[in-house]
C-alpha positions as YAML, in Angstrom:
chain: A
units: angstrom
residues:
- id: 1
  name: UNK
  ca: [6.43, -14.31, -0.50]
- id: 2
  name: UNK
  ca: [9.59, -14.43, -2.48]
- id: 3
  name: UNK
  ca: [10.04, -13.64, -6.22]
- id: 4
  name: UNK
  ca: [11.96, -16.17, -8.19]
- id: 5
  name: UNK
  ca: [11.72, -14.99, -11.76]
- id: 6
  name: UNK
  ca: [10.40, -11.59, -13.12]
- id: 7
  name: UNK
  ca: [9.77, -10.98, -16.76]
- id: 8
  name: UNK
  ca: [8.96, -7.33, -18.08]
- id: 9
  name: UNK
  ca: [7.43, -6.55, -21.49]
- id: 10
  name: UNK
  ca: [6.60, -3.16, -22.83]
- id: 11
  name: UNK
  ca: [6.79, -1.45, -19.64]
- id: 12
  name: UNK
  ca: [8.14, 2.17, -19.68]
- id: 13
  name: UNK
  ca: [11.55, 2.23, -21.08]
- id: 14
  name: UNK
  ca: [11.84, -1.58, -20.72]
- id: 15
  name: UNK
  ca: [11.19, -3.48, -23.95]
- id: 16
  name: UNK
  ca: [11.96, -6.81, -22.40]
- id: 17
  name: UNK
  ca: [13.80, -7.74, -19.04]
- id: 18
  name: UNK
  ca: [14.18, -11.12, -17.35]
- id: 19
  name: UNK
  ca: [15.44, -11.34, -13.85]
- id: 20
  name: UNK
  ca: [16.29, -14.57, -11.92]
- id: 21
  name: UNK
  ca: [16.04, -13.53, -8.20]
- id: 22
  name: UNK
  ca: [16.51, -15.26, -4.90]
- id: 23
  name: UNK
  ca: [16.77, -14.68, -1.20]
- id: 24
  name: UNK
  ca: [17.20, -11.39, 0.69]
- id: 25
  name: UNK
  ca: [18.70, -7.94, -0.98]
- id: 26
  name: UNK
  ca: [18.52, -7.15, -4.43]
- id: 27
  name: UNK
  ca: [20.28, -3.97, -5.71]
- id: 28
  name: UNK
  ca: [19.46, -2.23, -8.93]
- id: 29
  name: UNK
  ca: [22.13, 0.24, -9.92]
- id: 30
  name: UNK
  ca: [22.37, 2.51, -12.91]
- id: 31
  name: UNK
  ca: [22.09, 6.03, -14.06]
- id: 32
  name: UNK
  ca: [18.77, 8.19, -13.76]
- id: 33
  name: UNK
  ca: [16.47, 7.30, -16.48]
- id: 34
  name: UNK
  ca: [18.01, 3.90, -17.06]
- id: 35
  name: UNK
  ca: [14.84, 1.88, -15.77]
- id: 36
  name: UNK
  ca: [15.56, 0.74, -12.28]
- id: 37
  name: UNK
  ca: [12.34, 2.38, -10.88]
- id: 38
  name: UNK
  ca: [10.39, 0.48, -13.52]
- id: 39
  name: UNK
  ca: [11.49, -2.86, -12.25]
- id: 40
  name: UNK
  ca: [10.15, -1.86, -8.70]
- id: 41
  name: UNK
  ca: [6.99, -0.62, -10.65]
- id: 42
  name: UNK
  ca: [6.27, -3.89, -12.35]
- id: 43
  name: UNK
  ca: [6.26, -5.64, -8.77]
- id: 44
  name: UNK
  ca: [4.05, -2.72, -7.31]
- id: 45
  name: UNK
  ca: [1.51, -3.57, -10.53]
- id: 46
  name: UNK
  ca: [1.25, -7.24, -9.30]
- id: 47
  name: UNK
  ca: [0.48, -6.10, -5.55]
- id: 48
  name: UNK
  ca: [-1.62, -3.22, -6.39]
- id: 49
  name: UNK
  ca: [-2.71, -2.92, -10.42]
- id: 50
  name: UNK
  ca: [-1.39, 0.41, -10.40]
- id: 51
  name: UNK
  ca: [2.05, 2.44, -10.12]
- id: 52
  name: UNK
  ca: [3.43, 4.20, -7.30]
- id: 53
  name: UNK
  ca: [4.32, 6.93, -9.84]
- id: 54
  name: UNK
  ca: [1.76, 9.95, -10.38]
- id: 55
  name: UNK
  ca: [0.42, 10.43, -14.07]
- id: 56
  name: UNK
  ca: [-1.72, 8.65, -16.56]
- id: 57
  name: UNK
  ca: [-2.21, 4.89, -16.00]
- id: 58
  name: UNK
  ca: [-1.73, 4.26, -19.73]
- id: 59
  name: UNK
  ca: [1.88, 5.71, -19.40]
- id: 60
  name: UNK
  ca: [3.14, 2.56, -17.84]
- id: 61
  name: UNK
  ca: [2.71, 0.89, -21.70]
- id: 62
  name: UNK
  ca: [6.20, 1.37, -23.68]
- id: 63
  name: UNK
  ca: [5.89, 4.24, -26.29]
- id: 64
  name: UNK
  ca: [5.06, 2.37, -29.52]
- id: 65
  name: UNK
  ca: [4.04, -0.85, -27.93]
- id: 66
  name: UNK
  ca: [0.42, -2.00, -27.88]
- id: 67
  name: UNK
  ca: [0.59, -3.42, -24.21]
- id: 68
  name: UNK
  ca: [2.68, -3.90, -21.21]
- id: 69
  name: UNK
  ca: [2.98, -7.59, -19.45]
- id: 70
  name: UNK
  ca: [4.42, -8.36, -16.04]
- id: 71
  name: UNK
  ca: [5.14, -12.14, -15.32]
- id: 72
  name: UNK
  ca: [6.37, -13.50, -12.18]
- id: 73
  name: UNK
  ca: [7.13, -16.94, -10.61]
- id: 74
  name: UNK
  ca: [6.79, -16.56, -6.79]
- id: 75
  name: UNK
  ca: [7.08, -18.60, -3.81]
- id: 76
  name: UNK
  ca: [3.96, -18.41, -1.57]
- id: 77
  name: UNK
  ca: [2.75, -20.48, 1.15]
- id: 78
  name: UNK
  ca: [5.01, -23.19, 0.90]
- id: 79
  name: UNK
  ca: [4.10, -23.46, -2.92]
- id: 80
  name: UNK
  ca: [5.10, -21.98, -6.07]
- id: 81
  name: UNK
  ca: [2.77, -19.72, -8.47]
- id: 82
  name: UNK
  ca: [3.00, -18.11, -11.92]
- id: 83
  name: UNK
  ca: [1.25, -14.99, -12.03]
- id: 84
  name: UNK
  ca: [0.88, -12.50, -15.18]
- id: 85
  name: UNK
  ca: [-0.60, -8.90, -15.54]
- id: 86
  name: UNK
  ca: [-1.37, -7.59, -18.95]
- id: 87
  name: UNK
  ca: [-2.20, -3.85, -19.65]
- id: 88
  name: UNK
  ca: [-3.67, -2.97, -23.25]
- id: 89
  name: UNK
  ca: [-5.28, 0.32, -23.66]
- id: 90
  name: UNK
  ca: [-7.61, 0.91, -20.64]
- id: 91
  name: UNK
  ca: [-8.09, -2.82, -19.82]
- id: 92
  name: UNK
  ca: [-6.08, -5.08, -17.23]
- id: 93
  name: UNK
  ca: [-6.14, -8.59, -17.53]
- id: 94
  name: UNK
  ca: [-4.36, -11.28, -15.11]
- id: 95
  name: UNK
  ca: [-3.75, -14.76, -14.72]
- id: 96
  name: UNK
  ca: [-2.69, -16.96, -11.99]
- id: 97
  name: UNK
  ca: [-1.05, -20.55, -12.68]
- id: 98
  name: UNK
  ca: [-2.30, -20.29, -16.22]
- id: 99
  name: UNK
  ca: [-5.94, -19.25, -15.26]
- id: 100
  name: UNK
  ca: [-7.60, -16.11, -16.20]
- id: 101
  name: UNK
  ca: [-8.77, -14.33, -13.26]
- id: 102
  name: UNK
  ca: [-12.18, -12.48, -13.44]
- id: 103
  name: UNK
  ca: [-10.76, -9.43, -11.17]
- id: 104
  name: UNK
  ca: [-7.54, -8.63, -10.05]
- id: 105
  name: UNK
  ca: [-8.34, -8.91, -6.18]
- id: 106
  name: UNK
  ca: [-7.12, -12.71, -6.28]
- id: 107
  name: UNK
  ca: [-3.72, -11.33, -7.82]
- id: 108
  name: UNK
  ca: [-3.42, -8.66, -5.33]
- id: 109
  name: UNK
  ca: [-4.10, -11.20, -2.65]
- id: 110
  name: UNK
  ca: [-1.30, -13.58, -3.80]
- id: 111
  name: UNK
  ca: [1.23, -10.89, -4.26]
- id: 112
  name: UNK
  ca: [1.86, -8.77, -1.15]
- id: 113
  name: UNK
  ca: [4.02, -5.88, -1.89]
- id: 114
  name: UNK
  ca: [5.01, -3.00, 0.39]
- id: 115
  name: UNK
  ca: [6.73, 0.09, -1.07]
- id: 116
  name: UNK
  ca: [8.85, 3.09, 0.26]
- id: 117
  name: UNK
  ca: [9.72, 5.60, -2.60]
- id: 118
  name: UNK
  ca: [10.38, 9.36, -2.82]
- id: 119
  name: UNK
  ca: [6.62, 10.36, -2.71]
- id: 120
  name: UNK
  ca: [5.91, 8.31, 0.56]
- id: 121
  name: UNK
  ca: [6.17, 11.12, 3.12]
- id: 122
  name: UNK
  ca: [2.47, 12.21, 1.64]
- id: 123
  name: UNK
  ca: [1.42, 9.15, 3.80]
- id: 124
  name: UNK
  ca: [2.11, 11.40, 6.64]
- id: 125
  name: UNK
  ca: [1.50, 14.90, 5.08]
- id: 126
  name: UNK
  ca: [-1.02, 13.97, 2.39]
- id: 127
  name: UNK
  ca: [-4.71, 13.39, 2.15]
- id: 128
  name: UNK
  ca: [-6.45, 11.02, 4.12]
- id: 129
  name: UNK
  ca: [-7.24, 8.81, 1.40]
- id: 130
  name: UNK
  ca: [-3.54, 7.57, 1.37]
- id: 131
  name: UNK
  ca: [-3.87, 6.50, 5.14]
- id: 132
  name: UNK
  ca: [-7.11, 4.89, 4.55]
- id: 133
  name: UNK
  ca: [-5.49, 2.91, 1.76]
- id: 134
  name: UNK
  ca: [-2.56, 2.08, 3.87]
- id: 135
  name: UNK
  ca: [-4.66, 0.70, 6.56]
- id: 136
  name: UNK
  ca: [-7.14, -1.18, 4.16]
- id: 137
  name: UNK
  ca: [-4.21, -2.78, 2.50]
- id: 138
  name: UNK
  ca: [-3.34, -4.46, 5.92]
- id: 139
  name: UNK
  ca: [-7.14, -5.15, 6.71]
- id: 140
  name: UNK
  ca: [-7.32, -6.74, 3.31]
- id: 141
  name: UNK
  ca: [-4.24, -9.06, 3.60]
- id: 142
  name: UNK
  ca: [-4.92, -10.37, 7.45]
- id: 143
  name: UNK
  ca: [-8.97, -10.02, 7.67]
- id: 144
  name: UNK
  ca: [-10.69, -12.19, 5.07]
- id: 145
  name: UNK
  ca: [-14.22, -10.70, 6.07]
- id: 146
  name: UNK
  ca: [-13.12, -7.24, 4.99]
- id: 147
  name: UNK
  ca: [-13.66, -7.26, 1.27]
- id: 148
  name: UNK
  ca: [-17.36, -8.60, 1.20]
- id: 149
  name: UNK
  ca: [-18.18, -6.06, 4.09]
- id: 150
  name: UNK
  ca: [-16.70, -3.17, 2.06]
- id: 151
  name: UNK
  ca: [-18.35, -3.95, -0.97]
- id: 152
  name: UNK
  ca: [-21.62, -4.21, 0.87]
- id: 153
  name: UNK
  ca: [-20.86, -0.62, 2.15]
- id: 154
  name: UNK
  ca: [-19.91, 0.63, -1.19]
- id: 155
  name: UNK
  ca: [-23.29, -0.49, -2.80]
- id: 156
  name: UNK
  ca: [-25.13, 0.86, -0.01]
- id: 157
  name: UNK
  ca: [-23.49, 4.37, -0.12]
- id: 158
  name: UNK
  ca: [-23.72, 4.60, -3.79]
- id: 159
  name: UNK
  ca: [-27.61, 3.96, -3.41]
- id: 160
  name: UNK
  ca: [-28.12, 6.32, -0.67]
- id: 161
  name: UNK
  ca: [-26.23, 9.06, -2.62]
- id: 162
  name: UNK
  ca: [-28.07, 8.44, -5.80]
- id: 163
  name: UNK
  ca: [-31.23, 8.52, -3.44]
- id: 164
  name: UNK
  ca: [-30.18, 11.81, -2.00]
- id: 165
  name: UNK
  ca: [-29.59, 13.35, -5.54]
- id: 166
  name: UNK
  ca: [-32.93, 12.16, -6.74]
- id: 167
  name: UNK
  ca: [-34.82, 13.68, -3.70]
- id: 168
  name: UNK
  ca: [-36.13, 10.18, -2.39]
- id: 169
  name: UNK
  ca: [-38.35, 10.28, 0.48]
- id: 170
  name: UNK
  ca: [-37.13, 9.00, 3.80]
- id: 171
  name: UNK
  ca: [-38.65, 5.51, 3.61]
- id: 172
  name: UNK
  ca: [-36.87, 4.80, 0.43]
- id: 173
  name: UNK
  ca: [-33.51, 5.75, 1.97]
- id: 174
  name: UNK
  ca: [-33.97, 3.98, 5.32]
- id: 175
  name: UNK
  ca: [-33.41, 0.43, 3.99]
- id: 176
  name: UNK
  ca: [-29.83, 1.83, 2.41]
- id: 177
  name: UNK
  ca: [-28.95, 3.74, 5.67]
- id: 178
  name: UNK
  ca: [-29.66, 0.19, 7.45]
- id: 179
  name: UNK
  ca: [-27.28, -1.52, 5.34]
- id: 180
  name: UNK
  ca: [-24.90, 1.29, 5.24]
- id: 181
  name: UNK
  ca: [-24.75, 1.30, 9.29]
- id: 182
  name: UNK
  ca: [-24.49, -2.27, 9.52]
- id: 183
  name: UNK
  ca: [-21.40, -2.64, 7.08]
- id: 184
  name: UNK
  ca: [-20.11, 0.65, 8.40]
- id: 185
  name: UNK
  ca: [-19.89, -0.54, 11.96]
- id: 186
  name: UNK
  ca: [-18.18, -3.92, 11.00]
- id: 187
  name: UNK
  ca: [-15.48, -2.11, 8.93]
- id: 188
  name: UNK
  ca: [-14.78, 0.49, 11.60]
- id: 189
  name: UNK
  ca: [-14.46, -2.39, 14.11]
- id: 190
  name: UNK
  ca: [-12.03, -4.31, 11.84]
- id: 191
  name: UNK
  ca: [-9.79, -1.18, 11.18]
- id: 192
  name: UNK
  ca: [-9.51, -0.40, 14.89]
- id: 193
  name: UNK
  ca: [-8.62, -3.79, 15.41]
- id: 194
  name: UNK
  ca: [-5.82, -4.04, 12.92]
- id: 195
  name: UNK
  ca: [-4.71, -0.28, 13.73]
- id: 196
  name: UNK
  ca: [-4.31, -1.84, 17.63]
- id: 197
  name: UNK
  ca: [-2.13, -4.71, 16.20]
- id: 198
  name: UNK
  ca: [0.00, -2.21, 14.26]
- id: 199
  name: UNK
  ca: [0.70, -0.01, 17.42]
- id: 200
  name: UNK
  ca: [3.31, -2.27, 18.67]
- id: 201
  name: UNK
  ca: [5.54, -2.37, 15.64]
- id: 202
  name: UNK
  ca: [4.99, 1.37, 15.01]
- id: 203
  name: UNK
  ca: [6.34, 2.10, 18.52]
- id: 204
  name: UNK
  ca: [9.08, -0.21, 18.05]
- id: 205
  name: UNK
  ca: [10.22, 1.42, 14.65]
- id: 206
  name: UNK
  ca: [9.56, 4.92, 15.98]
- id: 207
  name: UNK
  ca: [12.12, 4.11, 18.79]
- id: 208
  name: UNK
  ca: [14.66, 3.07, 16.31]
- id: 209
  name: UNK
  ca: [14.27, 5.77, 13.86]
- id: 210
  name: UNK
  ca: [12.80, 8.96, 15.47]
- id: 211
  name: UNK
  ca: [13.55, 8.36, 19.29]
- id: 212
  name: UNK
  ca: [14.28, 12.02, 19.61]
- id: 213
  name: UNK
  ca: [10.65, 13.11, 19.13]
- id: 214
  name: UNK
  ca: [9.60, 10.95, 22.32]
- id: 215
  name: UNK
  ca: [6.65, 8.62, 22.60]
- id: 216
  name: UNK
  ca: [4.52, 8.01, 19.68]
- id: 217
  name: UNK
  ca: [0.61, 7.52, 19.27]
- id: 218
  name: UNK
  ca: [-1.47, 6.18, 16.69]
- id: 219
  name: UNK
  ca: [-4.96, 7.08, 16.44]
- id: 220
  name: UNK
  ca: [-7.79, 6.12, 14.39]
- id: 221
  name: UNK
  ca: [-10.70, 8.71, 13.36]
- id: 222
  name: UNK
  ca: [-13.47, 6.25, 12.35]
- id: 223
  name: UNK
  ca: [-14.93, 9.05, 10.02]
- id: 224
  name: UNK
  ca: [-18.08, 9.87, 11.98]
- id: 225
  name: UNK
  ca: [-16.68, 12.84, 13.86]
- id: 226
  name: UNK
  ca: [-18.21, 13.32, 17.32]
- id: 227
  name: UNK
  ca: [-21.29, 10.81, 16.54]
- id: 228
  name: UNK
  ca: [-21.84, 7.66, 18.44]
- id: 229
  name: UNK
  ca: [-20.43, 4.64, 16.50]
- id: 230
  name: UNK
  ca: [-21.15, 1.79, 19.03]
- id: 231
  name: UNK
  ca: [-24.49, 0.42, 17.55]
- id: 232
  name: UNK
  ca: [-26.37, 0.16, 14.26]
- id: 233
  name: UNK
  ca: [-29.29, 2.02, 15.76]
- id: 234
  name: UNK
  ca: [-27.04, 4.89, 16.58]
- id: 235
  name: UNK
  ca: [-25.38, 5.30, 13.25]
- id: 236
  name: UNK
  ca: [-28.93, 4.80, 11.75]
- id: 237
  name: UNK
  ca: [-29.93, 7.85, 13.94]
- id: 238
  name: UNK
  ca: [-26.97, 9.95, 12.72]
- id: 239
  name: UNK
  ca: [-27.82, 9.22, 9.11]
- id: 240
  name: UNK
  ca: [-31.38, 10.42, 9.39]
- id: 241
  name: UNK
  ca: [-30.33, 13.38, 11.41]
- id: 242
  name: UNK
  ca: [-28.11, 14.18, 8.49]
- id: 243
  name: UNK
  ca: [-30.56, 13.90, 5.60]
- id: 244
  name: UNK
  ca: [-31.33, 17.27, 5.07]
- id: 245
  name: UNK
  ca: [-27.80, 18.80, 4.69]
- id: 246
  name: UNK
  ca: [-26.65, 15.49, 2.91]
- id: 247
  name: UNK
  ca: [-29.61, 16.25, 0.61]
- id: 248
  name: UNK
  ca: [-28.57, 19.76, -0.20]
- id: 249
  name: UNK
  ca: [-24.81, 18.52, -0.69]
- id: 250
  name: UNK
  ca: [-25.92, 15.51, -2.90]
- id: 251
  name: UNK
  ca: [-23.93, 13.01, -0.93]
- id: 252
  name: UNK
  ca: [-23.21, 11.32, 2.46]
- id: 253
  name: UNK
  ca: [-20.91, 13.53, 4.23]
- id: 254
  name: UNK
  ca: [-19.53, 11.13, 6.98]
- id: 255
  name: UNK
  ca: [-18.67, 7.47, 7.56]
- id: 256
  name: UNK
  ca: [-16.17, 4.93, 7.14]
- id: 257
  name: UNK
  ca: [-15.23, 6.47, 3.64]
- id: 258
  name: UNK
  ca: [-14.04, 9.62, 5.49]
- id: 259
  name: UNK
  ca: [-11.89, 7.69, 8.06]
- id: 260
  name: UNK
  ca: [-8.39, 8.67, 8.99]
- id: 261
  name: UNK
  ca: [-5.45, 7.90, 11.31]
- id: 262
  name: UNK
  ca: [-2.92, 10.01, 12.75]
- id: 263
  name: UNK
  ca: [0.62, 9.50, 13.98]
- id: 264
  name: UNK
  ca: [1.76, 11.69, 16.74]
- id: 265
  name: UNK
  ca: [4.79, 12.28, 18.74]
- id: 266
  name: UNK
  ca: [5.21, 13.68, 22.15]
- id: 267
  name: UNK
  ca: [7.70, 16.43, 20.92]
- id: 268
  name: UNK
  ca: [5.71, 16.83, 17.37]
- id: 269
  name: UNK
  ca: [2.13, 16.35, 18.29]
- id: 270
  name: UNK
  ca: [0.78, 17.43, 14.74]
- id: 271
  name: UNK
  ca: [2.13, 16.43, 11.45]
- id: 272
  name: UNK
  ca: [2.86, 20.08, 10.55]
- id: 273
  name: UNK
  ca: [5.58, 20.08, 13.43]
- id: 274
  name: UNK
  ca: [7.84, 17.44, 11.59]
- id: 275
  name: UNK
  ca: [10.32, 18.48, 8.97]
- id: 276
  name: UNK
  ca: [10.38, 16.78, 5.45]
- id: 277
  name: UNK
  ca: [13.21, 14.56, 6.46]
- id: 278
  name: UNK
  ca: [11.30, 13.53, 9.58]
- id: 279
  name: UNK
  ca: [8.12, 12.79, 7.46]
- id: 280
  name: UNK
  ca: [9.97, 10.49, 5.33]
- id: 281
  name: UNK
  ca: [11.19, 8.65, 8.50]
- id: 282
  name: UNK
  ca: [7.85, 8.48, 9.79]
- id: 283
  name: UNK
  ca: [6.39, 7.20, 6.63]
- id: 284
  name: UNK
  ca: [9.30, 4.76, 6.70]
- id: 285
  name: UNK
  ca: [8.34, 3.68, 10.22]
- id: 286
  name: UNK
  ca: [4.87, 3.15, 9.24]
- id: 287
  name: UNK
  ca: [5.97, 0.94, 6.09]
- id: 288
  name: UNK
  ca: [8.37, -1.18, 8.07]
- id: 289
  name: UNK
  ca: [5.61, -1.56, 10.77]
- id: 290
  name: UNK
  ca: [3.10, -2.97, 8.24]
- id: 291
  name: UNK
  ca: [5.82, -5.41, 6.82]
- id: 292
  name: UNK
  ca: [6.23, -6.81, 10.46]
- id: 293
  name: UNK
  ca: [2.41, -6.99, 11.28]
- id: 294
  name: UNK
  ca: [1.84, -8.98, 8.02]
- id: 295
  name: UNK
  ca: [4.53, -11.49, 9.01]
- id: 296
  name: UNK
  ca: [3.03, -11.60, 12.45]
- id: 297
  name: UNK
  ca: [-0.55, -12.38, 11.14]
- id: 298
  name: UNK
  ca: [0.46, -14.62, 8.16]
- id: 299
  name: UNK
  ca: [3.65, -16.07, 9.13]
- id: 300
  name: UNK
  ca: [5.24, -14.87, 5.69]
- id: 301
  name: UNK
  ca: [6.93, -11.84, 4.75]
- id: 302
  name: UNK
  ca: [5.59, -9.52, 1.93]
- id: 303
  name: UNK
  ca: [8.06, -8.17, -0.80]
- id: 304
  name: UNK
  ca: [9.70, -4.83, 0.17]
- id: 305
  name: UNK
  ca: [10.57, -2.22, -2.36]
- id: 306
  name: UNK
  ca: [12.78, 0.89, -1.52]
- id: 307
  name: UNK
  ca: [13.33, 3.19, -4.38]
- id: 308
  name: UNK
  ca: [16.39, 5.48, -4.37]
- id: 309
  name: UNK
  ca: [17.15, 4.67, -0.87]
- id: 310
  name: UNK
  ca: [20.22, 6.25, -0.71]
- id: 311
  name: UNK
  ca: [18.89, 9.78, -1.58]
- id: 312
  name: UNK
  ca: [15.85, 9.43, 0.75]
- id: 313
  name: UNK
  ca: [17.79, 8.41, 3.97]
- id: 314
  name: UNK
  ca: [21.07, 9.45, 5.43]
- id: 315
  name: UNK
  ca: [23.82, 6.89, 5.80]
- id: 316
  name: UNK
  ca: [23.05, 6.18, 9.40]
- id: 317
  name: UNK
  ca: [19.35, 5.47, 8.88]
- id: 318
  name: UNK
  ca: [20.32, 3.42, 5.65]
- id: 319
  name: UNK
  ca: [22.53, 1.57, 7.94]
- id: 320
  name: UNK
  ca: [19.58, 0.82, 10.42]
- id: 321
  name: UNK
  ca: [17.00, -0.25, 7.61]
- id: 322
  name: UNK
  ca: [19.90, -2.43, 6.30]
- id: 323
  name: UNK
  ca: [20.64, -4.07, 9.74]
- id: 324
  name: UNK
  ca: [16.61, -4.66, 10.23]
- id: 325
  name: UNK
  ca: [16.22, -6.32, 6.68]
- id: 326
  name: UNK
  ca: [19.17, -8.58, 6.77]
- id: 327
  name: UNK
  ca: [18.25, -9.75, 10.41]
- id: 328
  name: UNK
  ca: [14.41, -10.14, 9.11]
- id: 329
  name: UNK
  ca: [15.40, -12.32, 5.99]
- id: 330
  name: UNK
  ca: [12.82, -10.89, 3.88]
- id: 331
  name: UNK
  ca: [13.00, -10.35, 0.14]
- id: 332
  name: UNK
  ca: [13.82, -6.64, -0.66]
- id: 333
  name: UNK
  ca: [14.38, -4.61, -3.93]
- id: 334
  name: UNK
  ca: [16.42, -1.62, -3.99]
- id: 335
  name: UNK
  ca: [17.36, 1.02, -6.30]
- id: 336
  name: UNK
  ca: [20.21, 3.30, -6.69]
- id: 337
  name: UNK
  ca: [22.40, 5.29, -8.85]
- id: 338
  name: UNK
  ca: [25.50, 3.47, -7.24]
- id: 339
  name: UNK
  ca: [26.23, 0.79, -4.58]
- id: 340
  name: UNK
  ca: [25.55, 2.47, -1.14]
- id: 341
  name: UNK
  ca: [28.45, 2.62, 1.35]
- id: 342
  name: UNK
  ca: [26.36, 1.07, 4.07]
- id: 343
  name: UNK
  ca: [26.09, -1.89, 1.75]
- id: 344
  name: UNK
  ca: [29.29, -2.55, 0.45]
- id: 345
  name: UNK
  ca: [30.93, -3.61, 3.91]
- id: 346
  name: UNK
  ca: [28.15, -6.23, 4.59]
- id: 347
  name: UNK
  ca: [29.14, -9.63, 5.06]
- id: 348
  name: UNK
  ca: [25.77, -10.97, 4.18]
- id: 349
  name: UNK
  ca: [25.02, -12.23, 0.40]
- id: 350
  name: UNK
  ca: [23.18, -9.87, -1.63]
- id: 351
  name: UNK
  ca: [22.24, -9.78, -5.49]
- id: 352
  name: UNK
  ca: [23.56, -6.79, -7.85]
- id: 353
  name: UNK
  ca: [22.19, -5.82, -11.09]
- id: 354
  name: UNK
  ca: [23.27, -3.25, -13.60]
- id: 355
  name: UNK
  ca: [20.49, -1.24, -15.57]
- id: 356
  name: UNK
  ca: [21.29, 0.47, -18.32]
- id: 357
  name: UNK
  ca: [18.79, 2.00, -21.19]
- id: 358
  name: UNK
  ca: [16.17, -0.68, -20.11]
- id: 359
  name: UNK
  ca: [18.62, -3.62, -20.09]
- id: 360
  name: UNK
  ca: [19.08, -5.31, -16.85]
- id: 361
  name: UNK
  ca: [21.91, -7.74, -16.21]
- id: 362
  name: UNK
  ca: [23.40, -9.36, -13.11]
- id: 363
  name: UNK
  ca: [26.67, -8.24, -11.94]
...
């Protein structure tokens, strides 16, 4: 995918901005609080329907504005598309090629975006839900059968949990456990397949960015603990065995909604062994590997966002990232308070934008 045009209205400190984009690297430079990250946030909203910043969802709307709007013209799959996302009060609405879409999923599918930002280290050190979301992004974009199965699983999980809290007898729980087990087995299989595909790019990037930590391994915990997960029957038996305690707790304690994965190095087998700088590099490894995996499976690049790159990586690792980006030829958006030294000497063409008090102008 490649962004050709980006319009932003009423988003954070940006009242209105229009950006004409092209190939390769786009650098947004300006003082802190000028609105650089808001541009990346706008692109992230198109790909996820949420910001990568923490805080209230309504905070994306500019103070005093009734709504925020992000519009983009993009190139995808050999064709051009016009997409828009509007936020008003607590409601999102989206359009693709001038047609309203019932849900945001169609927008997310057409706008693949990968982001590395100051909080990305939480992918390694944070809760399992962040790692599930990371893996499911890849699964969603390369495995078309995943979303329907995930929705089946969520519906069955909701019904079983409701039944546990309401004291349903076993005969009423069993049909939902059958549905839950069938969907869970499919989800676990798909996730494992995609994680296996990610392993190669992860090893390649680990050798480039954290070679001093030795060999790397990437392992999926499907969410069932030590319980056998090789058949629907075994999963149903596990759910049946867990009913008494699940009834006491009022929810299903295990399953693919509890899955996690771990990245381990020979000289740092546990995430606690990594320094904060190494956590950032490990997260970068995973993000770049995800970008390459998407390319391998779809024959297209996602858009890559790098927020405050110069403060997140030292000059040597910045240079390695830039070398990879220019060689790959994907579209990248970077923010910084000044032009990084590692970018100043590049002979390849790149685009510079100045950001000042929410106004964005090409250099």
